[in-house]
PAVEX-698100 format. One line per 2 residues: number of its first residue (from 1); their letters; for each residue z negated, y negated, x negated of C-alpha. Coordinates in pm, 1 decimal. Last residue first. Layout:
BEGIN
NUM) a) Z:Y:X ~ ... .
***
This chain:
BEGIN
427) ff) -14350.9:-26311.3:5137.1 ~ -14536.0:-26027.4:4941.0 .
425) tr) -14515.2:-25696.1:5111.7 ~ -14787.6:-25326.9:5035.6 .
423) vy) -14658.3:-25027.5:5168.3 ~ -14908.2:-24801.8:5253.8 .
421) dv) -14939.4:-24398.1:5162.9 ~ -14959.4:-24045.2:5296.7 .
419) vt) -15043.3:-24168.8:5657.3 ~ -15057.7:-23794.2:5886.3 .
417) gd) -14921.3:-23873.9:6227.4 ~ -14748.9:-23554.5:6295.2 .
415) ae) -14417.1:-23700.2:6141.7 ~ -14551.3:-23800.4:5825.3 .
413) av) -14663.1:-24176.0:5811.8 ~ -14657.1:-24428.2:5556.7 .
411) pi) -14906.5:-24752.0:5697.3 ~ -14758.8:-25109.8:5617.5 .
409) lq) -14998.6:-25369.7:5417.7 ~ -14869.2:-25677.5:5481.8 .
407) wk) -14744.4:-25687.3:5791.1 ~ -14529.6:-25949.1:5943.9 .
405) df) -14272.9:-26017.2:5708.6 ~ -14173.3:-25633.0:5731.1 .
403) st) -14066.5:-25700.7:6084.8 ~ -13826.6:-26018.0:6055.2 .
401) cp) -13584.0:-25838.2:5753.6 ~ -13559.5:-25487.8:5950.0 .
399) hs) -13366.8:-25657.3:6243.6 ~ -13444.1:-25470.4:6609.4 .
397) lg) -13770.0:-25274.0:6619.0 ~ -13840.2:-24955.8:6812.9 .
395) lg) -14195.4:-24982.7:7019.0 ~ -14461.6:-24656.9:7069.6 .
393) vw) -14623.6:-24751.6:7368.4 ~ -15019.6:-24573.1:7322.7 .
391) dg) -15191.8:-24509.2:7657.8 ~ -15476.8:-24732.5:7741.8 .
389) ve) -15407.7:-24879.4:8088.1 ~ -15169.8:-24660.3:8243.9 .
387) ld) -14774.3:-24578.6:8218.7 ~ -14595.3:-24274.4:8444.1 .
385) ae) -14284.8:-24499.3:8493.1 ~ -14032.3:-24325.2:8789.2 .
383) pa) -14096.5:-24675.0:9023.3 ~ -13963.7:-24872.0:8726.4 .
381) ta) -14214.0:-25071.8:8468.4 ~ -14129.6:-25399.9:8334.1 .
379) lw) -14323.6:-25461.3:8046.8 ~ -14427.0:-25772.8:7879.8 .
377) ah) -14545.4:-25796.2:7504.1 ~ -14823.8:-25922.7:7424.4 .
375) qd) -14996.4:-26128.2:7129.6 ~ -14787.0:-26442.2:7073.1 .
373) sl) -14567.6:-26378.1:7416.5 ~ -14281.6:-26176.2:7421.4 .
371) gt) -13984.6:-26086.5:7668.1 ~ -13863.6:-25780.8:7883.5 .
369) vs) -13941.8:-25484.6:7734.3 ~ -13883.9:-25158.6:7932.4 .
367) vg) -14067.8:-24872.6:8080.8 ~ -13843.9:-24630.8:8324.5 .
365) ta) -13921.9:-24331.8:8080.6 ~ -14124.6:-24408.7:7763.6 .
363) pr) -14027.4:-24069.7:7621.5 ~ -14310.8:-23818.5:7599.5 .
361) ea) -14619.9:-23805.1:7311.9 ~ -14948.1:-23544.3:7409.4 .
359) gd) -15264.0:-23664.8:7197.9 ~ -15430.7:-23736.1:7548.0 .
357) rr) -15178.8:-24005.0:7650.0 ~ -14899.7:-24104.0:7393.5 .
355) iv) -14577.6:-24338.5:7504.1 ~ -14227.7:-24321.3:7371.0 .
353) qa) -13962.1:-24522.4:7328.0 ~ -13994.6:-24915.1:7451.1 .
351) fp) -13758.0:-25110.6:7295.6 ~ -13811.8:-25478.6:7108.6 .
349) ld) -13646.6:-25750.9:7166.2 ~ -13311.3:-25806.8:7001.6 .
347) ld) -13215.0:-26018.7:6726.0 ~ -13468.1:-26293.8:6603.2 .
345) ya) -13790.6:-26122.9:6802.4 ~ -13934.1:-25884.2:6525.4 .
343) ad) -14234.1:-25779.5:6601.2 ~ -14625.9:-25860.2:6519.6 .
341) rk) -14648.8:-26230.5:6547.4 ~ -14419.3:-26230.3:6813.7 .
339) ga) -14615.4:-25988.9:7094.6 ~ -14806.3:-25677.6:7043.1 .
337) nv) -15096.0:-25599.1:7258.6 ~ -14950.1:-25448.8:7583.0 .
335) fa) -14857.3:-25569.4:7904.2 ~ -14766.9:-25362.8:8225.1 .
333) qe) -14542.8:-25502.3:8546.7 ~ -14380.9:-25334.5:8835.0 .
331) as) -14678.0:-25108.2:9010.0 ~ -14854.8:-25444.3:8951.8 .
329) pr) -15168.0:-25603.2:8693.7 ~ -15177.7:-25307.3:8413.8 .
327) sv) -15316.7:-25488.8:8157.4 ~ -15426.0:-25351.6:7796.9 .
325) vq) -15136.4:-25080.1:7739.8 ~ -15173.7:-24992.8:7365.3 .
323) tw) -14894.2:-25105.0:7053.1 ~ -14734.5:-24860.2:6773.6 .
321) lr) -14472.7:-25042.9:6646.7 ~ -14201.1:-24729.0:6476.9 .
319) fa) -14008.9:-24801.3:6177.6 ~ -13818.0:-24598.6:5998.6 .
317) pe) -13435.6:-24571.7:6207.8 ~ -13251.5:-24337.8:6055.9 .
315) la) -12919.0:-24370.6:5844.6 ~ -12607.6:-24145.6:5910.6 .
313) ge) -12374.0:-23973.8:5743.9 ~ -12045.1:-23977.5:5553.8 .
311) ep) -11840.6:-23767.9:5833.4 ~ -11992.3:-24057.4:6051.8 .
309) vr) -11737.0:-24293.4:5922.9 ~ -11727.8:-24602.9:6178.0 .
307) nf) -12067.5:-24565.4:6324.7 ~ -12209.1:-24505.7:5926.9 .
305) pt) -12084.9:-24886.6:5927.9 ~ -12403.0:-25000.0:6072.6 .
303) lk) -12353.2:-25234.1:6318.5 ~ -12512.1:-25070.2:6627.4 .
301) ry) -12832.9:-24929.6:6473.4 ~ -12817.6:-25256.7:6253.2 .
299) hg) -12875.2:-25469.4:6550.9 ~ -13093.0:-25208.9:6724.5 .
297) dd) -13331.3:-24935.5:6643.4 ~ -13356.9:-25025.6:6280.9 .
295) hs) -13242.4:-24919.6:5930.6 ~ -13546.3:-24889.8:5714.5 .
293) vy) -13433.8:-24880.7:5381.7 ~ -13052.3:-24959.3:5529.4 .
291) ag) -13118.9:-25329.8:5563.3 ~ -13069.6:-25402.7:5221.2 .
289) sr) -12714.2:-25417.9:5166.5 ~ -12599.1:-25502.9:4843.2 .
287) ll) -12316.6:-25325.3:4615.0 ~ -12193.4:-25427.1:4277.9 .
285) kl) -11882.6:-25333.8:4154.4 ~ -11949.8:-25375.5:3782.3 .
283) vp) -11553.7:-25397.2:3647.9 ~ -11521.6:-25282.8:3305.0 .
281) rs) -11314.1:-25553.3:3076.1 ~ -10927.4:-25684.5:3090.1 .
279) le) -10914.1:-25582.9:3405.8 ~ -10778.2:-25207.4:3555.1 .
277) pi) -10695.1:-25333.9:3949.6 ~ -10967.6:-25344.9:4185.2 .
275) ea) -10871.7:-25106.9:4511.0 ~ -11140.1:-24889.0:4533.3 .
273) fv) -11316.2:-25235.4:4579.1 ~ -11118.3:-25233.0:4880.1 .
271) ea) -11257.5:-24930.8:5035.1 ~ -11617.5:-24964.0:4915.3 .
269) va) -11682.5:-25287.4:5065.9 ~ -11469.6:-25216.0:5365.4 .
267) df) -11739.4:-24946.9:5392.7 ~ -12053.9:-25213.8:5310.7 .
265) wa) -11942.5:-25397.7:5623.7 ~ -12251.3:-25423.8:5847.1 .
263) sg) -12526.3:-25382.4:5606.7 ~ -12412.3:-25665.1:5345.2 .
261) ga) -12177.9:-25611.9:5084.6 ~ -12038.7:-25836.5:4783.3 .
259) sv) -12007.9:-25844.1:4443.4 ~ -11747.6:-25820.3:4127.4 .
257) vi) -11893.4:-25843.6:3796.1 ~ -11675.3:-25833.6:3477.6 .
255) ed) -11797.8:-25563.3:3199.6 ~ -11907.3:-25615.5:2821.5 .
253) lg) -11811.3:-25947.9:2812.0 ~ -11650.0:-26176.1:2532.5 .
251) af) -11337.3:-26293.3:2707.1 ~ -11415.6:-26307.1:3093.7 .
249) rg) -11235.1:-26638.3:3165.1 ~ -10938.6:-26521.4:2982.6 .
247) ak) -10678.1:-26672.7:3244.9 ~ -10586.2:-26308.7:3346.6 .
245) df) -10920.9:-26229.3:3455.1 ~ -11003.4:-26539.6:3635.9 .
243) da) -10639.4:-26444.3:3797.0 ~ -10808.0:-26115.0:3851.8 .
241) al) -11158.4:-26206.4:4004.2 ~ -10997.0:-26421.9:4211.5 .
239) av) -10761.4:-26124.2:4362.5 ~ -11068.8:-25913.1:4407.9 .
237) lr) -11235.0:-26182.0:4650.8 ~ -10923.9:-26270.2:4796.9 .
235) rl) -10887.1:-25890.9:4879.7 ~ -11214.1:-25888.3:5011.2 .
233) ws) -11156.7:-26127.0:5249.4 ~ -10901.1:-25941.5:5387.5 .
231) tv) -11077.4:-25665.2:5432.0 ~ -11327.2:-25885.0:5628.1 .
229) re) -11070.0:-26045.4:5862.6 ~ -10903.7:-25668.1:5920.4 .
227) td) -11205.7:-25473.2:5975.5 ~ -11378.1:-25724.5:6227.9 .
225) ak) -11541.0:-26096.4:6183.4 ~ -11543.5:-26369.0:6427.3 .
223) pv) -11544.3:-26600.7:6071.0 ~ -11638.3:-26390.1:5757.5 .
221) eg) -12079.5:-26430.6:5712.0 ~ -12097.6:-26049.1:5645.9 .
219) ey) -11837.2:-26107.9:5392.9 ~ -12116.4:-26252.8:5145.6 .
217) ga) -11954.3:-26311.0:4814.1 ~ -11922.8:-26263.2:4423.8 .
215) vg) -11703.3:-26351.7:4127.0 ~ -11820.6:-26267.1:3780.5 .
213) vl) -11933.9:-26313.9:3417.9 ~ -11947.4:-26665.2:3369.0 .
211) rl) -12232.4:-26768.2:3106.2 ~ -12451.3:-27056.6:3159.7 .
209) tr) -12648.9:-27258.8:2892.8 ~ -12350.1:-27314.1:2657.5 .
207) tg) -12177.7:-27571.1:2881.0 ~ -11808.5:-27640.6:2940.3 .
205) av) -11739.0:-27290.4:3050.2 ~ -11944.2:-27346.9:3349.7 .
203) ad) -11743.0:-27655.7:3426.3 ~ -11388.8:-27483.2:3434.5 .
201) av) -11543.0:-27184.9:3618.2 ~ -11623.8:-27442.8:3876.7 .
199) aa) -11289.0:-27576.9:3860.9 ~ -11121.0:-27254.7:3931.6 .
197) ce) -11324.5:-27187.8:4215.5 ~ -11201.3:-27505.8:4363.0 .
195) te) -10828.0:-27426.6:4296.0 ~ -10974.1:-27050.5:4471.5 .
193) tr) -11054.6:-27237.9:4785.9 ~ -11409.1:-27316.1:4979.1 .
191) vg) -11650.2:-27298.5:4736.4 ~ -11977.9:-27070.8:4875.5 .
189) tr) -12224.7:-27129.9:5112.9 ~ -12249.8:-27019.8:5460.8 .
187) ag) -11909.4:-27013.0:5653.3 ~ -11740.7:-27313.8:5853.1 .
185) eg) -11421.6:-27256.7:5683.6 ~ -11427.9:-26893.2:5521.1 .
183) aa) -11626.7:-26645.6:5333.6 ~ -11709.9:-26879.0:5093.7 .
181) le) -11622.9:-26729.5:4733.5 ~ -11966.7:-26736.7:4482.8 .
179) vv) -11883.0:-26800.6:4121.6 ~ -12119.2:-26566.2:3929.0 .
177) vd) -12333.7:-26681.7:3664.0 ~ -12501.1:-26560.6:3377.5 .
175) vp) -12810.7:-26753.9:3240.1 ~ -12777.6:-26824.5:2876.6 .
173) rt) -13033.4:-26738.1:2624.0 ~ -13223.7:-26986.3:2405.7 .
171) ag) -13300.4:-27253.1:2689.4 ~ -13504.8:-27489.1:2547.5 .
169) ad) -13626.8:-27604.9:2892.6 ~ -13397.9:-27953.1:2909.9 .
167) rl) -13120.9:-27733.2:2806.1 ~ -13222.3:-27517.9:3125.6 .
165) aa) -13252.1:-27799.4:3356.9 ~ -12926.0:-28037.1:3233.8 .
163) dm) -12729.7:-27694.8:3235.5 ~ -12847.3:-27583.1:3580.1 .
161) le) -12806.2:-27956.9:3769.4 ~ -12397.8:-27953.9:3591.9 .
159) vg) -12330.7:-27636.0:3766.5 ~ -12461.2:-27728.4:4092.1 .
157) rv) -12278.2:-28031.9:4024.3 ~ -11981.7:-27863.4:3999.2 .
155) sd) -12055.0:-27629.6:4271.5 ~ -12042.9:-27271.8:4390.8 .
153) vy) -12273.4:-27092.5:4154.7 ~ -12432.1:-26769.0:4226.8 .
151) cv) -12684.1:-26620.9:4015.1 ~ -12706.0:-26294.0:3784.5 .
149) le) -13081.3:-26221.2:3597.4 ~ -13120.0:-25926.4:3321.8 .
147) fd) -13447.9:-25891.2:3139.5 ~ -13442.8:-25669.3:2868.4 .
145) pd) -13484.7:-25905.9:2594.6 ~ -13763.5:-26016.6:2764.3 .
143) ad) -13928.2:-26375.5:2633.1 ~ -13628.3:-26583.3:2634.6 .
141) le) -13502.9:-26450.8:2953.2 ~ -13857.4:-26538.9:3152.8 .
139) aa) -13866.6:-26850.6:3003.0 ~ -13515.0:-26948.5:3105.2 .
137) iw) -13634.5:-26825.8:3470.7 ~ -13979.7:-27049.2:3442.8 .
135) rl) -13753.1:-27305.2:3349.1 ~ -13491.9:-27264.8:3627.3 .
133) aa) -13754.4:-27227.6:3818.7 ~ -13915.7:-27523.1:3773.2 .
131) td) -13574.7:-27740.1:3770.0 ~ -13455.4:-27600.9:4113.5 .
129) vl) -13041.4:-27556.7:4120.5 ~ -13049.6:-27183.2:4218.9 .
127) en) -12724.6:-27113.4:4407.8 ~ -12797.9:-26769.0:4599.6 .
125) al) -12756.0:-26431.0:4592.1 ~ -13019.1:-26399.1:4274.0 .
123) fv) -12870.4:-26038.8:4166.4 ~ -13191.7:-25925.3:3960.6 .
121) rr) -13196.5:-25671.9:3667.1 ~ -13549.2:-25567.7:3484.5 .
119) tg) -13802.7:-25523.5:3781.6 ~ -14152.2:-25521.1:3623.6 .
117) fa) -14387.7:-25545.6:3899.3 ~ -14467.8:-25918.4:3849.6 .
115) ra) -14069.7:-25966.7:3794.6 ~ -14008.5:-25837.0:4130.2 .
113) vr) -14280.0:-26135.4:4277.4 ~ -14149.1:-26375.2:4068.7 .
111) vq) -13816.1:-26322.2:4200.4 ~ -13845.7:-26346.2:4521.8 .
109) hp) -14064.0:-26723.3:4436.6 ~ -13721.8:-26833.9:4280.5 .
107) va) -13463.1:-26712.7:4619.7 ~ -13234.5:-26464.3:4756.1 .
105) lt) -13304.2:-26127.8:4559.9 ~ -13120.8:-25856.9:4487.1 .
103) ig) -13259.4:-25553.1:4310.5 ~ -13127.1:-25389.8:4014.5 .
101) wa) -12884.6:-25093.6:3912.6 ~ -13053.9:-24855.8:4198.9 .
99) gh) -13052.2:-24515.7:4129.6 ~ -13294.9:-24311.4:4363.2 .
97) ei) -13577.4:-24436.4:4103.8 ~ -13442.1:-24815.0:4166.3 .
95) qr) -13477.0:-24759.5:4537.0 ~ -13830.8:-24623.6:4485.0 .
93) qf) -13930.4:-24922.8:4252.5 ~ -13812.3:-25162.2:4511.8 .
91) lq) -14004.9:-24964.0:4780.0 ~ -14323.4:-25003.8:4608.2 .
89) pa) -14238.0:-25371.6:4504.6 ~ -14244.8:-25456.8:4881.7 .
87) ms) -14050.1:-25778.4:4961.2 ~ -13896.0:-25559.1:5283.2 .
85) tk) -13556.9:-25770.7:5345.0 ~ -13559.7:-25980.2:5060.8 .
83) gh) -13535.7:-25720.5:4791.8 ~ -13146.8:-25640.0:4894.3 .
81) pa) -13014.8:-25324.6:4761.4 ~ -12824.4:-25333.2:4404.8 .
79) fa) -12620.3:-25091.1:4415.3 ~ -12341.7:-24972.2:4164.4 .
77) lg) -12074.0:-24855.9:4342.0 ~ -11781.5:-24545.5:4251.1 .
75) hr) -11772.3:-24464.4:4588.5 ~ -11950.6:-24112.2:4607.5 .
73) aa) -12237.6:-24279.9:4403.6 ~ -12299.8:-24541.2:4631.5 .
71) yt) -12281.4:-24319.7:4929.0 ~ -12517.6:-24071.1:4716.9 .
69) em) -12748.5:-24342.9:4669.5 ~ -12762.3:-24522.7:5021.6 .
67) lk) -12837.2:-24142.8:5187.3 ~ -13109.3:-24062.9:4953.6 .
65) ln) -13302.8:-24406.0:5033.9 ~ -13249.6:-24357.5:5415.1 .
63) he) -13390.7:-23985.0:5390.1 ~ -13730.6:-24059.1:5219.8 .
61) lr) -13768.0:-24351.7:5463.1 ~ -13709.8:-24114.3:5709.9 .
59) ea) -13938.7:-23873.0:5584.9 ~ -14220.9:-24119.8:5532.6 .
57) sl) -14186.5:-24293.1:5853.3 ~ -14312.9:-24637.2:5845.1 .
55) al) -14559.8:-24774.6:6071.1 ~ -14694.0:-25090.9:6203.8 .
53) vp) -15005.6:-25117.1:6405.8 ~ -15101.9:-25301.1:6720.5 .
51) ta) -15316.3:-25083.0:6754.9 ~ -15642.0:-25046.1:6551.3 .
49) fg) -15632.5:-24747.9:6310.0 ~ -15939.0:-24510.5:6352.3 .
47) gt) -15808.5:-24143.8:6225.0 ~ -15686.0:-24027.8:6579.7 .
45) fl) -15349.9:-24175.4:6574.6 ~ -15213.1:-24239.6:6240.0 .
43) nr) -15396.0:-23992.3:6117.2 ~ -15637.9:-23963.2:5795.8 .
41) rq) -15470.2:-23858.2:5448.9 ~ -15812.0:-23956.6:5325.3 .
39) ga) -15623.7:-23995.6:4963.7 ~ -15440.9:-24270.1:5092.0 .
37) le) -15810.0:-24476.5:5192.1 ~ -15923.5:-24386.8:4845.1 .
35) av) -15578.1:-24551.6:4704.0 ~ -15589.0:-24794.4:4912.7 .
33) tl) -15937.4:-24872.4:4755.4 ~ -16197.3:-24874.4:5035.3 .
31) gd) -16429.2:-25140.6:5088.3 ~ -16328.3:-25175.4:5487.2 .
29) ad) -16203.9:-24821.3:5577.8 ~ -16454.8:-24813.6:5900.7 .
27) pp) -16207.7:-25109.9:6035.3 ~ -15912.6:-24847.1:6021.8 .
25) lg) -15624.6:-25038.2:5965.6 ~ -15404.0:-25243.1:6219.0 .
23) kf) -15392.8:-25580.2:6061.1 ~ -15481.3:-25662.8:5662.3 .
21) rh) -15654.7:-25890.0:5547.6 ~ -15983.1:-25805.4:5732.6 .
19) dv) -16065.6:-25537.7:5444.4 ~ -15902.9:-25250.6:5213.2 .
17) re) -15916.7:-25307.0:4886.1 ~ -15627.3:-25349.9:4628.2 .
15) aa) -15655.3:-25034.7:4344.5 ~ -15350.1:-24903.3:4497.2 .
13) lr) -15179.9:-25229.5:4442.9 ~ -15324.0:-25212.0:4046.5 .
11) al) -15083.5:-24903.1:4037.0 ~ -14821.3:-25074.8:4079.0 .
9) ae) -14853.5:-25326.1:3799.6 ~ -14946.4:-25079.6:3566.2 .
7) aa) -14632.1:-24866.3:3638.0 ~ -14475.6:-25272.0:3549.8 .
5) td) -14717.6:-25258.3:3222.6 ~ -14615.8:-24928.2:3121.3 .
3) ap) -14241.2:-25055.8:3128.8 ~ -14274.7:-25338.9:2976.5 .
1) m) -14250.3:-25689.7:3109.5 .
***
C-alpha cells in the first residue's frame, strides 16, 4: 500500500461517526466524526462521558513510546513491537514513527488489519498453514514489492502445507520464514531439538515458495523462567543461528534474522544478542515486546525488566478505567458499574486507585476490588474508606492485551482530563 494511501486509511478513522457502538463516549456526540469530537477537546470528567469509560494517558503513552525507542537503539536492537496488544493502527503508526522496524502479529486477521493501514513490515510470530490465508499473503506479496513478511515454521509437515498452498496460489515471491526454537520441553510451539531444526530447515530449502532467513522464539515460555534459564535458552537460539550460517543455510541473504523478546525478559535478550558472533551476513536483532505501549498496574508492573535495570528508565501505566459507585449496601461493601465486559481480569483483578467527587481527586484509601461480575466490580471498603454512591472510582488494570480488546474507541486524555484523541481498535 503506498504511503499516501496508508495516510488516507488512518484519516478515515477520524472520519468515522460516533454512535452507540462505542461505549463510554458522550451520548450527545452521536453523529459527530471522531475528528470533530476530538476537536472539541472535551473533559473526561465534565464533558458528558458516561461510565464506565476506559482512558489512555496521553503523556504516559508518549513516554512509553519514547522509552522503548531509546532502549532498542541503545542496545543495537531492531524493534517490531507486538501489535496483538493493542490492535490499534494509530498506535502501530506511532510505534513506527518512534523507530520500529515493523509490527509483530500473531494471526492472519491481524496481518490483514495492519496491511489495511499501510504496515510495510510484519513479523508473524506464529506458524501459518491456513490455505486461504497463505493465498491472500501470496497475493499481497506479489502486488506490493515493498511488503515484507516473516513467519515461523516448526515442522516438516507445516513446510509441506505452506509449499502446497503457495504453489497452488501461483506465488511468485517466496515467503520468508524463520525456524522457531521451542523454549523447552512442554513449552508452547517450536522445534524441540537442534537436529529437528535442521530437518525443518532442509525442508524449507527443498521448496521454491519459502526462503529461510533466520531463527526465532519466545523466551517467555521457558519453563520456570528465571534469568539463568532464559539466558541459557537465548544462547541456544544464537548458537542455532551460527550453526545454520556455518552450514551455508543463509547464502544469498542481505541479512540474517535472529528474533526473541516479550515484555518480561527483554533485558536478557539485549544482553545475549550483544554476544552474537560475526556471521556471514549482517544480523537483524529483532525484539518484539508489545505490552510496553500502555504498560499496566499489575502483571507487567511486577515483571518489567526495568525493575532489574532501573538506570535505563521506567515504563508508566497508561490505562485507567473510570467507573461509578452505583450501590453501597453496607459499610463494608460497594459496587461500581464495570465488570468483566470492561476490565481485564485474566491475570489480576483491577486495582482501586483514586476517587473523584465534586471535581476533587484523592487516593482510594481502604478500597479494594474483590471480584468481578459481568457488569459490576465488587469493592471491599475498610472503615477508613470514604465512598458514596455517585463517586467516580479510577481503576488500574493488569494485562494490556485483555484491556484493549474490550474497547473499540478509547479516549486519550491529558493529565487534566482534556481528551485530545481517540484510538480505534480492531479485534
